[in-house]
Biotite code that builds the C-alpha atoms (Angstrom):
import biotite.structure as struc

atoms = struc.array([
    struc.Atom([137.922, 96.831, 49.558], chain_id="A", res_id=1, res_name="UNK", atom_name="CA", element="C"),
    struc.Atom([134.512, 98.471, 49.996], chain_id="A", res_id=2, res_name="UNK", atom_name="CA", element="C"),
    struc.Atom([131.752, 98.188, 47.403], chain_id="A", res_id=3, res_name="UNK", atom_name="CA", element="C"),
    struc.Atom([130.142, 101.592, 47.919], chain_id="A", res_id=4, res_name="UNK", atom_name="CA", element="C"),
    struc.Atom([127.242, 101.114, 45.508], chain_id="A", res_id=5, res_name="UNK", atom_name="CA", element="C"),
    struc.Atom([126.028, 97.962, 47.158], chain_id="A", res_id=6, res_name="UNK", atom_name="CA", element="C"),
    struc.Atom([126.781, 99.145, 50.687], chain_id="A", res_id=7, res_name="UNK", atom_name="CA", element="C"),
    struc.Atom([128.850, 96.040, 51.344], chain_id="A", res_id=8, res_name="UNK", atom_name="CA", element="C"),
    struc.Atom([132.473, 95.415, 52.222], chain_id="A", res_id=9, res_name="UNK", atom_name="CA", element="C"),
    struc.Atom([134.745, 92.646, 50.919], chain_id="A", res_id=10, res_name="UNK", atom_name="CA", element="C"),
    struc.Atom([137.133, 91.370, 53.593], chain_id="A", res_id=11, res_name="UNK", atom_name="CA", element="C"),
    struc.Atom([140.890, 91.106, 53.139], chain_id="A", res_id=12, res_name="UNK", atom_name="CA", element="C"),
    struc.Atom([140.430, 87.411, 52.318], chain_id="A", res_id=13, res_name="UNK", atom_name="CA", element="C"),
    struc.Atom([137.975, 88.195, 49.529], chain_id="A", res_id=14, res_name="UNK", atom_name="CA", element="C"),
    struc.Atom([134.924, 87.019, 51.499], chain_id="A", res_id=15, res_name="UNK", atom_name="CA", element="C"),
    struc.Atom([131.665, 88.899, 50.989], chain_id="A", res_id=16, res_name="UNK", atom_name="CA", element="C"),
    struc.Atom([128.538, 88.138, 53.051], chain_id="A", res_id=17, res_name="UNK", atom_name="CA", element="C"),
    struc.Atom([125.537, 88.557, 50.753], chain_id="A", res_id=18, res_name="UNK", atom_name="CA", element="C"),
    struc.Atom([121.898, 89.170, 51.651], chain_id="A", res_id=19, res_name="UNK", atom_name="CA", element="C"),
    struc.Atom([121.988, 89.022, 55.442], chain_id="A", res_id=20, res_name="UNK", atom_name="CA", element="C"),
    struc.Atom([118.787, 89.156, 57.502], chain_id="A", res_id=21, res_name="UNK", atom_name="CA", element="C"),
    struc.Atom([119.337, 91.492, 60.436], chain_id="A", res_id=22, res_name="UNK", atom_name="CA", element="C"),
    struc.Atom([117.605, 90.545, 63.665], chain_id="A", res_id=23, res_name="UNK", atom_name="CA", element="C"),
    struc.Atom([117.757, 92.460, 66.949], chain_id="A", res_id=24, res_name="UNK", atom_name="CA", element="C"),
    struc.Atom([117.141, 90.917, 70.386], chain_id="A", res_id=25, res_name="UNK", atom_name="CA", element="C"),
    struc.Atom([117.714, 92.778, 73.639], chain_id="A", res_id=26, res_name="UNK", atom_name="CA", element="C"),
    struc.Atom([116.566, 93.088, 77.240], chain_id="A", res_id=27, res_name="UNK", atom_name="CA", element="C"),
    struc.Atom([115.307, 96.538, 78.150], chain_id="A", res_id=28, res_name="UNK", atom_name="CA", element="C"),
    struc.Atom([116.880, 98.037, 81.287], chain_id="A", res_id=29, res_name="UNK", atom_name="CA", element="C"),
    struc.Atom([114.552, 99.131, 84.070], chain_id="A", res_id=30, res_name="UNK", atom_name="CA", element="C"),
    struc.Atom([111.631, 97.252, 82.568], chain_id="A", res_id=31, res_name="UNK", atom_name="CA", element="C"),
    struc.Atom([110.067, 95.921, 85.778], chain_id="A", res_id=32, res_name="UNK", atom_name="CA", element="C"),
    struc.Atom([107.827, 98.793, 86.923], chain_id="A", res_id=33, res_name="UNK", atom_name="CA", element="C"),
    struc.Atom([106.531, 99.934, 83.493], chain_id="A", res_id=34, res_name="UNK", atom_name="CA", element="C"),
    struc.Atom([105.970, 96.321, 82.466], chain_id="A", res_id=35, res_name="UNK", atom_name="CA", element="C"),
    struc.Atom([103.841, 95.701, 85.565], chain_id="A", res_id=36, res_name="UNK", atom_name="CA", element="C"),
    struc.Atom([101.766, 98.737, 84.564], chain_id="A", res_id=37, res_name="UNK", atom_name="CA", element="C"),
    struc.Atom([101.479, 97.455, 80.994], chain_id="A", res_id=38, res_name="UNK", atom_name="CA", element="C"),
    struc.Atom([100.266, 94.103, 82.270], chain_id="A", res_id=39, res_name="UNK", atom_name="CA", element="C"),
    struc.Atom([97.531, 95.713, 84.358], chain_id="A", res_id=40, res_name="UNK", atom_name="CA", element="C"),
    struc.Atom([96.481, 97.947, 81.458], chain_id="A", res_id=41, res_name="UNK", atom_name="CA", element="C"),
    struc.Atom([96.297, 95.087, 78.949], chain_id="A", res_id=42, res_name="UNK", atom_name="CA", element="C"),
    struc.Atom([94.409, 92.746, 81.269], chain_id="A", res_id=43, res_name="UNK", atom_name="CA", element="C"),
    struc.Atom([91.886, 95.489, 81.979], chain_id="A", res_id=44, res_name="UNK", atom_name="CA", element="C"),
    struc.Atom([91.455, 96.102, 78.253], chain_id="A", res_id=45, res_name="UNK", atom_name="CA", element="C"),
    struc.Atom([91.057, 92.358, 77.741], chain_id="A", res_id=46, res_name="UNK", atom_name="CA", element="C"),
    struc.Atom([88.055, 92.281, 80.085], chain_id="A", res_id=47, res_name="UNK", atom_name="CA", element="C"),
    struc.Atom([86.484, 95.266, 78.339], chain_id="A", res_id=48, res_name="UNK", atom_name="CA", element="C"),
    struc.Atom([87.111, 94.388, 74.686], chain_id="A", res_id=49, res_name="UNK", atom_name="CA", element="C"),
    struc.Atom([86.023, 91.159, 73.052], chain_id="A", res_id=50, res_name="UNK", atom_name="CA", element="C"),
    struc.Atom([88.655, 89.596, 70.786], chain_id="A", res_id=51, res_name="UNK", atom_name="CA", element="C"),
    struc.Atom([91.352, 92.017, 71.910], chain_id="A", res_id=52, res_name="UNK", atom_name="CA", element="C"),
    struc.Atom([94.195, 89.830, 70.661], chain_id="A", res_id=53, res_name="UNK", atom_name="CA", element="C"),
    struc.Atom([92.756, 89.129, 67.215], chain_id="A", res_id=54, res_name="UNK", atom_name="CA", element="C"),
    struc.Atom([91.815, 92.776, 66.645], chain_id="A", res_id=55, res_name="UNK", atom_name="CA", element="C"),
    struc.Atom([95.244, 93.604, 65.267], chain_id="A", res_id=56, res_name="UNK", atom_name="CA", element="C"),
    struc.Atom([93.760, 96.217, 62.902], chain_id="A", res_id=57, res_name="UNK", atom_name="CA", element="C"),
    struc.Atom([93.352, 98.429, 65.960], chain_id="A", res_id=58, res_name="UNK", atom_name="CA", element="C"),
    struc.Atom([96.958, 99.569, 65.948], chain_id="A", res_id=59, res_name="UNK", atom_name="CA", element="C"),
    struc.Atom([97.161, 102.559, 68.292], chain_id="A", res_id=60, res_name="UNK", atom_name="CA", element="C"),
    struc.Atom([97.989, 100.889, 71.606], chain_id="A", res_id=61, res_name="UNK", atom_name="CA", element="C"),
    struc.Atom([101.270, 102.766, 72.167], chain_id="A", res_id=62, res_name="UNK", atom_name="CA", element="C"),
    struc.Atom([99.695, 106.113, 71.243], chain_id="A", res_id=63, res_name="UNK", atom_name="CA", element="C"),
    struc.Atom([97.797, 106.127, 74.535], chain_id="A", res_id=64, res_name="UNK", atom_name="CA", element="C"),
    struc.Atom([98.760, 108.877, 76.968], chain_id="A", res_id=65, res_name="UNK", atom_name="CA", element="C"),
    struc.Atom([99.795, 106.433, 79.674], chain_id="A", res_id=66, res_name="UNK", atom_name="CA", element="C"),
    struc.Atom([103.232, 106.493, 81.376], chain_id="A", res_id=67, res_name="UNK", atom_name="CA", element="C"),
    struc.Atom([103.919, 102.832, 80.578], chain_id="A", res_id=68, res_name="UNK", atom_name="CA", element="C"),
    struc.Atom([102.896, 103.007, 76.901], chain_id="A", res_id=69, res_name="UNK", atom_name="CA", element="C"),
    struc.Atom([104.911, 106.206, 76.434], chain_id="A", res_id=70, res_name="UNK", atom_name="CA", element="C"),
    struc.Atom([107.946, 104.520, 78.036], chain_id="A", res_id=71, res_name="UNK", atom_name="CA", element="C"),
    struc.Atom([107.650, 101.565, 75.675], chain_id="A", res_id=72, res_name="UNK", atom_name="CA", element="C"),
    struc.Atom([107.097, 103.795, 72.638], chain_id="A", res_id=73, res_name="UNK", atom_name="CA", element="C"),
    struc.Atom([110.376, 105.567, 73.444], chain_id="A", res_id=74, res_name="UNK", atom_name="CA", element="C"),
    struc.Atom([112.110, 102.179, 73.819], chain_id="A", res_id=75, res_name="UNK", atom_name="CA", element="C"),
    struc.Atom([110.703, 100.980, 70.482], chain_id="A", res_id=76, res_name="UNK", atom_name="CA", element="C"),
    struc.Atom([111.881, 104.130, 68.697], chain_id="A", res_id=77, res_name="UNK", atom_name="CA", element="C"),
    struc.Atom([115.352, 103.838, 70.278], chain_id="A", res_id=78, res_name="UNK", atom_name="CA", element="C"),
    struc.Atom([115.543, 100.186, 69.208], chain_id="A", res_id=79, res_name="UNK", atom_name="CA", element="C"),
    struc.Atom([114.605, 101.120, 65.633], chain_id="A", res_id=80, res_name="UNK", atom_name="CA", element="C"),
    struc.Atom([117.292, 103.834, 65.566], chain_id="A", res_id=81, res_name="UNK", atom_name="CA", element="C"),
    struc.Atom([119.900, 101.333, 66.771], chain_id="A", res_id=82, res_name="UNK", atom_name="CA", element="C"),
    struc.Atom([118.711, 98.699, 64.280], chain_id="A", res_id=83, res_name="UNK", atom_name="CA", element="C"),
    struc.Atom([118.983, 101.088, 61.319], chain_id="A", res_id=84, res_name="UNK", atom_name="CA", element="C"),
    struc.Atom([122.389, 102.304, 62.520], chain_id="A", res_id=85, res_name="UNK", atom_name="CA", element="C"),
    struc.Atom([123.727, 98.758, 62.922], chain_id="A", res_id=86, res_name="UNK", atom_name="CA", element="C"),
    struc.Atom([122.374, 97.925, 59.449], chain_id="A", res_id=87, res_name="UNK", atom_name="CA", element="C"),
    struc.Atom([124.339, 100.808, 57.925], chain_id="A", res_id=88, res_name="UNK", atom_name="CA", element="C"),
    struc.Atom([121.287, 103.022, 57.306], chain_id="A", res_id=89, res_name="UNK", atom_name="CA", element="C"),
    struc.Atom([122.483, 106.247, 58.909], chain_id="A", res_id=90, res_name="UNK", atom_name="CA", element="C"),
    struc.Atom([120.458, 108.831, 57.013], chain_id="A", res_id=91, res_name="UNK", atom_name="CA", element="C"),
    struc.Atom([117.391, 110.531, 58.443], chain_id="A", res_id=92, res_name="UNK", atom_name="CA", element="C"),
    struc.Atom([114.252, 108.379, 58.429], chain_id="A", res_id=93, res_name="UNK", atom_name="CA", element="C"),
    struc.Atom([110.793, 108.915, 59.887], chain_id="A", res_id=94, res_name="UNK", atom_name="CA", element="C"),
    struc.Atom([108.203, 106.298, 60.721], chain_id="A", res_id=95, res_name="UNK", atom_name="CA", element="C"),
    struc.Atom([104.852, 105.576, 62.291], chain_id="A", res_id=96, res_name="UNK", atom_name="CA", element="C"),
    struc.Atom([104.476, 102.879, 64.953], chain_id="A", res_id=97, res_name="UNK", atom_name="CA", element="C"),
    struc.Atom([101.476, 100.559, 64.730], chain_id="A", res_id=98, res_name="UNK", atom_name="CA", element="C"),
    struc.Atom([100.968, 98.502, 67.897], chain_id="A", res_id=99, res_name="UNK", atom_name="CA", element="C"),
    struc.Atom([98.518, 96.098, 69.517], chain_id="A", res_id=100, res_name="UNK", atom_name="CA", element="C"),
    struc.Atom([98.460, 93.865, 72.620], chain_id="A", res_id=101, res_name="UNK", atom_name="CA", element="C"),
    struc.Atom([98.256, 90.062, 72.656], chain_id="A", res_id=102, res_name="UNK", atom_name="CA", element="C"),
    struc.Atom([96.891, 87.868, 75.443], chain_id="A", res_id=103, res_name="UNK", atom_name="CA", element="C"),
    struc.Atom([97.524, 84.191, 74.703], chain_id="A", res_id=104, res_name="UNK", atom_name="CA", element="C"),
    struc.Atom([95.831, 81.760, 77.063], chain_id="A", res_id=105, res_name="UNK", atom_name="CA", element="C"),
    struc.Atom([96.249, 78.000, 77.301], chain_id="A", res_id=106, res_name="UNK", atom_name="CA", element="C"),
    struc.Atom([96.454, 76.521, 73.803], chain_id="A", res_id=107, res_name="UNK", atom_name="CA", element="C"),
    struc.Atom([96.637, 79.862, 71.996], chain_id="A", res_id=108, res_name="UNK", atom_name="CA", element="C"),
    struc.Atom([99.206, 80.339, 69.230], chain_id="A", res_id=109, res_name="UNK", atom_name="CA", element="C"),
    struc.Atom([99.797, 82.381, 66.072], chain_id="A", res_id=110, res_name="UNK", atom_name="CA", element="C"),
    struc.Atom([100.128, 80.630, 62.725], chain_id="A", res_id=111, res_name="UNK", atom_name="CA", element="C"),
    struc.Atom([103.072, 81.175, 60.388], chain_id="A", res_id=112, res_name="UNK", atom_name="CA", element="C"),
    struc.Atom([102.822, 84.727, 59.032], chain_id="A", res_id=113, res_name="UNK", atom_name="CA", element="C"),
    struc.Atom([104.642, 87.940, 58.213], chain_id="A", res_id=114, res_name="UNK", atom_name="CA", element="C"),
    struc.Atom([103.575, 91.598, 58.395], chain_id="A", res_id=115, res_name="UNK", atom_name="CA", element="C"),
    struc.Atom([102.830, 93.184, 54.983], chain_id="A", res_id=116, res_name="UNK", atom_name="CA", element="C"),
    struc.Atom([102.837, 96.957, 54.351], chain_id="A", res_id=117, res_name="UNK", atom_name="CA", element="C"),
    struc.Atom([105.520, 97.722, 56.952], chain_id="A", res_id=118, res_name="UNK", atom_name="CA", element="C"),
    struc.Atom([109.327, 97.856, 56.981], chain_id="A", res_id=119, res_name="UNK", atom_name="CA", element="C"),
    struc.Atom([110.168, 96.391, 60.401], chain_id="A", res_id=120, res_name="UNK", atom_name="CA", element="C"),
    struc.Atom([108.142, 94.419, 62.919], chain_id="A", res_id=121, res_name="UNK", atom_name="CA", element="C"),
    struc.Atom([108.710, 93.476, 66.521], chain_id="A", res_id=122, res_name="UNK", atom_name="CA", element="C"),
    struc.Atom([107.350, 92.283, 69.836], chain_id="A", res_id=123, res_name="UNK", atom_name="CA", element="C"),
    struc.Atom([107.787, 93.367, 73.428], chain_id="A", res_id=124, res_name="UNK", atom_name="CA", element="C"),
    struc.Atom([107.155, 90.702, 76.101], chain_id="A", res_id=125, res_name="UNK", atom_name="CA", element="C"),
    struc.Atom([105.160, 91.641, 79.171], chain_id="A", res_id=126, res_name="UNK", atom_name="CA", element="C"),
    struc.Atom([104.630, 88.183, 80.705], chain_id="A", res_id=127, res_name="UNK", atom_name="CA", element="C"),
    struc.Atom([105.932, 84.817, 79.507], chain_id="A", res_id=128, res_name="UNK", atom_name="CA", element="C"),
    struc.Atom([105.084, 81.706, 81.562], chain_id="A", res_id=129, res_name="UNK", atom_name="CA", element="C"),
    struc.Atom([108.264, 79.750, 82.189], chain_id="A", res_id=130, res_name="UNK", atom_name="CA", element="C"),
    struc.Atom([106.590, 76.357, 82.597], chain_id="A", res_id=131, res_name="UNK", atom_name="CA", element="C"),
    struc.Atom([103.464, 74.611, 81.399], chain_id="A", res_id=132, res_name="UNK", atom_name="CA", element="C"),
    struc.Atom([101.270, 71.671, 82.170], chain_id="A", res_id=133, res_name="UNK", atom_name="CA", element="C"),
    struc.Atom([102.783, 68.187, 82.045], chain_id="A", res_id=134, res_name="UNK", atom_name="CA", element="C"),
    struc.Atom([101.109, 66.785, 78.937], chain_id="A", res_id=135, res_name="UNK", atom_name="CA", element="C"),
    struc.Atom([101.439, 63.449, 77.195], chain_id="A", res_id=136, res_name="UNK", atom_name="CA", element="C"),
    struc.Atom([103.041, 63.416, 73.778], chain_id="A", res_id=137, res_name="UNK", atom_name="CA", element="C"),
    struc.Atom([106.141, 64.941, 72.277], chain_id="A", res_id=138, res_name="UNK", atom_name="CA", element="C"),
    struc.Atom([108.921, 66.105, 74.574], chain_id="A", res_id=139, res_name="UNK", atom_name="CA", element="C"),
    struc.Atom([110.359, 68.652, 72.116], chain_id="A", res_id=140, res_name="UNK", atom_name="CA", element="C"),
    struc.Atom([107.498, 71.133, 72.290], chain_id="A", res_id=141, res_name="UNK", atom_name="CA", element="C"),
    struc.Atom([108.540, 74.752, 72.870], chain_id="A", res_id=142, res_name="UNK", atom_name="CA", element="C"),
    struc.Atom([105.562, 76.408, 74.543], chain_id="A", res_id=143, res_name="UNK", atom_name="CA", element="C"),
    struc.Atom([105.646, 80.180, 74.533], chain_id="A", res_id=144, res_name="UNK", atom_name="CA", element="C"),
    struc.Atom([108.569, 80.391, 72.098], chain_id="A", res_id=145, res_name="UNK", atom_name="CA", element="C"),
    struc.Atom([108.661, 82.252, 68.790], chain_id="A", res_id=146, res_name="UNK", atom_name="CA", element="C"),
    struc.Atom([110.404, 80.831, 65.705], chain_id="A", res_id=147, res_name="UNK", atom_name="CA", element="C"),
    struc.Atom([111.715, 82.678, 62.638], chain_id="A", res_id=148, res_name="UNK", atom_name="CA", element="C"),
    struc.Atom([112.434, 81.078, 59.268], chain_id="A", res_id=149, res_name="UNK", atom_name="CA", element="C"),
    struc.Atom([115.068, 81.626, 56.590], chain_id="A", res_id=150, res_name="UNK", atom_name="CA", element="C"),
    struc.Atom([113.383, 83.768, 53.903], chain_id="A", res_id=151, res_name="UNK", atom_name="CA", element="C"),
    struc.Atom([115.403, 82.074, 51.151], chain_id="A", res_id=152, res_name="UNK", atom_name="CA", element="C"),
    struc.Atom([113.503, 78.938, 50.138], chain_id="A", res_id=153, res_name="UNK", atom_name="CA", element="C"),
    struc.Atom([115.581, 75.759, 50.424], chain_id="A", res_id=154, res_name="UNK", atom_name="CA", element="C"),
    struc.Atom([118.782, 77.699, 51.185], chain_id="A", res_id=155, res_name="UNK", atom_name="CA", element="C"),
    struc.Atom([119.844, 74.896, 53.545], chain_id="A", res_id=156, res_name="UNK", atom_name="CA", element="C"),
    struc.Atom([119.293, 71.987, 51.155], chain_id="A", res_id=157, res_name="UNK", atom_name="CA", element="C"),
    struc.Atom([122.995, 71.638, 50.264], chain_id="A", res_id=158, res_name="UNK", atom_name="CA", element="C"),
    struc.Atom([124.441, 72.656, 53.640], chain_id="A", res_id=159, res_name="UNK", atom_name="CA", element="C"),
    struc.Atom([127.307, 70.580, 55.004], chain_id="A", res_id=160, res_name="UNK", atom_name="CA", element="C"),
    struc.Atom([128.799, 70.257, 58.488], chain_id="A", res_id=161, res_name="UNK", atom_name="CA", element="C"),
    struc.Atom([129.567, 73.655, 60.123], chain_id="A", res_id=162, res_name="UNK", atom_name="CA", element="C"),
    struc.Atom([127.856, 75.500, 57.259], chain_id="A", res_id=163, res_name="UNK", atom_name="CA", element="C"),
    struc.Atom([125.971, 78.524, 58.688], chain_id="A", res_id=164, res_name="UNK", atom_name="CA", element="C"),
    struc.Atom([123.146, 77.846, 56.200], chain_id="A", res_id=165, res_name="UNK", atom_name="CA", element="C"),
    struc.Atom([122.166, 74.539, 57.830], chain_id="A", res_id=166, res_name="UNK", atom_name="CA", element="C"),
    struc.Atom([119.572, 75.857, 60.286], chain_id="A", res_id=167, res_name="UNK", atom_name="CA", element="C"),
    struc.Atom([116.475, 77.170, 58.523], chain_id="A", res_id=168, res_name="UNK", atom_name="CA", element="C"),
    struc.Atom([114.797, 78.050, 61.843], chain_id="A", res_id=169, res_name="UNK", atom_name="CA", element="C"),
    struc.Atom([115.804, 80.384, 64.662], chain_id="A", res_id=170, res_name="UNK", atom_name="CA", element="C"),
    struc.Atom([113.824, 80.036, 67.898], chain_id="A", res_id=171, res_name="UNK", atom_name="CA", element="C"),
    struc.Atom([113.709, 82.506, 70.785], chain_id="A", res_id=172, res_name="UNK", atom_name="CA", element="C"),
    struc.Atom([112.393, 81.731, 74.259], chain_id="A", res_id=173, res_name="UNK", atom_name="CA", element="C"),
    struc.Atom([111.656, 85.295, 75.393], chain_id="A", res_id=174, res_name="UNK", atom_name="CA", element="C"),
    struc.Atom([111.147, 86.581, 78.896], chain_id="A", res_id=175, res_name="UNK", atom_name="CA", element="C"),
    struc.Atom([109.490, 89.648, 80.378], chain_id="A", res_id=176, res_name="UNK", atom_name="CA", element="C"),
    struc.Atom([111.394, 92.749, 79.303], chain_id="A", res_id=177, res_name="UNK", atom_name="CA", element="C"),
    struc.Atom([112.625, 91.262, 76.004], chain_id="A", res_id=178, res_name="UNK", atom_name="CA", element="C"),
    struc.Atom([112.181, 93.206, 72.780], chain_id="A", res_id=179, res_name="UNK", atom_name="CA", element="C"),
    struc.Atom([112.692, 91.682, 69.322], chain_id="A", res_id=180, res_name="UNK", atom_name="CA", element="C"),
    struc.Atom([112.911, 93.528, 66.009], chain_id="A", res_id=181, res_name="UNK", atom_name="CA", element="C"),
    struc.Atom([113.128, 92.041, 62.511], chain_id="A", res_id=182, res_name="UNK", atom_name="CA", element="C"),
    struc.Atom([112.348, 92.785, 58.820], chain_id="A", res_id=183, res_name="UNK", atom_name="CA", element="C"),
    struc.Atom([108.583, 92.584, 58.288], chain_id="A", res_id=184, res_name="UNK", atom_name="CA", element="C"),
    struc.Atom([108.959, 90.077, 55.437], chain_id="A", res_id=185, res_name="UNK", atom_name="CA", element="C"),
    struc.Atom([110.375, 87.450, 57.816], chain_id="A", res_id=186, res_name="UNK", atom_name="CA", element="C"),
    struc.Atom([107.934, 84.610, 58.460], chain_id="A", res_id=187, res_name="UNK", atom_name="CA", element="C"),
    struc.Atom([107.491, 83.638, 62.102], chain_id="A", res_id=188, res_name="UNK", atom_name="CA", element="C"),
    struc.Atom([105.400, 81.289, 64.218], chain_id="A", res_id=189, res_name="UNK", atom_name="CA", element="C"),
    struc.Atom([104.331, 81.755, 67.849], chain_id="A", res_id=190, res_name="UNK", atom_name="CA", element="C"),
    struc.Atom([104.252, 78.404, 69.621], chain_id="A", res_id=191, res_name="UNK", atom_name="CA", element="C"),
    struc.Atom([101.215, 77.489, 71.756], chain_id="A", res_id=192, res_name="UNK", atom_name="CA", element="C"),
    struc.Atom([101.021, 78.604, 75.341], chain_id="A", res_id=193, res_name="UNK", atom_name="CA", element="C"),
    struc.Atom([100.708, 75.453, 77.466], chain_id="A", res_id=194, res_name="UNK", atom_name="CA", element="C"),
    struc.Atom([100.403, 77.249, 80.802], chain_id="A", res_id=195, res_name="UNK", atom_name="CA", element="C"),
    struc.Atom([97.301, 78.353, 82.691], chain_id="A", res_id=196, res_name="UNK", atom_name="CA", element="C"),
    struc.Atom([99.009, 81.749, 83.036], chain_id="A", res_id=197, res_name="UNK", atom_name="CA", element="C"),
    struc.Atom([98.537, 84.048, 80.035], chain_id="A", res_id=198, res_name="UNK", atom_name="CA", element="C"),
    struc.Atom([101.371, 84.970, 77.729], chain_id="A", res_id=199, res_name="UNK", atom_name="CA", element="C"),
    struc.Atom([101.166, 88.741, 77.276], chain_id="A", res_id=200, res_name="UNK", atom_name="CA", element="C"),
    struc.Atom([103.010, 90.687, 74.606], chain_id="A", res_id=201, res_name="UNK", atom_name="CA", element="C"),
    struc.Atom([102.780, 93.835, 72.509], chain_id="A", res_id=202, res_name="UNK", atom_name="CA", element="C"),
    struc.Atom([103.372, 93.557, 68.772], chain_id="A", res_id=203, res_name="UNK", atom_name="CA", element="C"),
    struc.Atom([104.316, 96.508, 66.598], chain_id="A", res_id=204, res_name="UNK", atom_name="CA", element="C"),
    struc.Atom([105.055, 97.500, 63.004], chain_id="A", res_id=205, res_name="UNK", atom_name="CA", element="C"),
    struc.Atom([107.373, 100.257, 61.816], chain_id="A", res_id=206, res_name="UNK", atom_name="CA", element="C"),
    struc.Atom([105.839, 101.954, 58.792], chain_id="A", res_id=207, res_name="UNK", atom_name="CA", element="C"),
    struc.Atom([108.258, 104.323, 57.077], chain_id="A", res_id=208, res_name="UNK", atom_name="CA", element="C"),
    struc.Atom([107.093, 107.773, 56.023], chain_id="A", res_id=209, res_name="UNK", atom_name="CA", element="C"),
    struc.Atom([108.128, 108.296, 52.432], chain_id="A", res_id=210, res_name="UNK", atom_name="CA", element="C"),
    struc.Atom([111.085, 110.513, 51.582], chain_id="A", res_id=211, res_name="UNK", atom_name="CA", element="C"),
    struc.Atom([113.270, 110.696, 48.473], chain_id="A", res_id=212, res_name="UNK", atom_name="CA", element="C"),
    struc.Atom([116.196, 109.857, 50.771], chain_id="A", res_id=213, res_name="UNK", atom_name="CA", element="C"),
    struc.Atom([114.789, 106.326, 50.956], chain_id="A", res_id=214, res_name="UNK", atom_name="CA", element="C"),
    struc.Atom([115.406, 105.738, 47.244], chain_id="A", res_id=215, res_name="UNK", atom_name="CA", element="C"),
    struc.Atom([118.259, 103.209, 46.915], chain_id="A", res_id=216, res_name="UNK", atom_name="CA", element="C"),
    struc.Atom([121.205, 103.789, 44.620], chain_id="A", res_id=217, res_name="UNK", atom_name="CA", element="C"),
    struc.Atom([121.445, 100.611, 42.563], chain_id="A", res_id=218, res_name="UNK", atom_name="CA", element="C"),
    struc.Atom([124.210, 99.651, 40.185], chain_id="A", res_id=219, res_name="UNK", atom_name="CA", element="C"),
])
C-alpha cells in the first residue's frame, strides 16, 4: 500500500520504515592506475602549498584538467546518480562538485563535524595505511577509520536486544579505491592516523543547483 505523498511504501505486514539515512559505500573498479596518479599529484601539491589539508575552502581540486582528477570526477557524478536513484529521487537534478585533498600524517585526525551548505558529502580514498605503530594504551583504537553517528539524538536510549536502533555509531575502515557518500548533515569523525605513512583522501560536497523540480510535495 504505497503512500505516494510521502514517497514511502507500507509493507504487506503494515511495517513502515520512517526517516532512513541513506549511506553509499563502494569500491571503484579499475582504480589502481588513476589512484597512483592522484597520489603523486596530491603529494606534489602538498610540498608546494602550506596547509593543503586544512585549506578546505579551496574546493576546485577535481576541476583540474588532469586525467586522474577527470576520472574521479566522472566516478563521483556516477555515484551521485546511483545514490539519488536508489533513494527514489529519479527526476532531473544538477549539481556542482566541491572537492579538496587531505594528507593526514602521524597523529592527524578530523574532529566531529558535518558539511553545511551542501546536499551530499563524500570521500574517495587514495592511500590508507593498514597498520600503525605499536603504542601503549587502549587496544580498541581504530586508526585511519571514519565513524558516522545517528543524527537522531538519543534514538538508541530505549533499544533492546536485536533492535536496529542500538548502534549509534557506524565505523568504516576504508581502503584505497573506496568511495563513500552520505547526507551532508551526518556528523562524522576521522580517527587519528597512527602510521608513519600518510593517509591520503579526497573529500567532496555535492551542492545542488536550484530548480523548481526540487520543491517537495508535502501533505
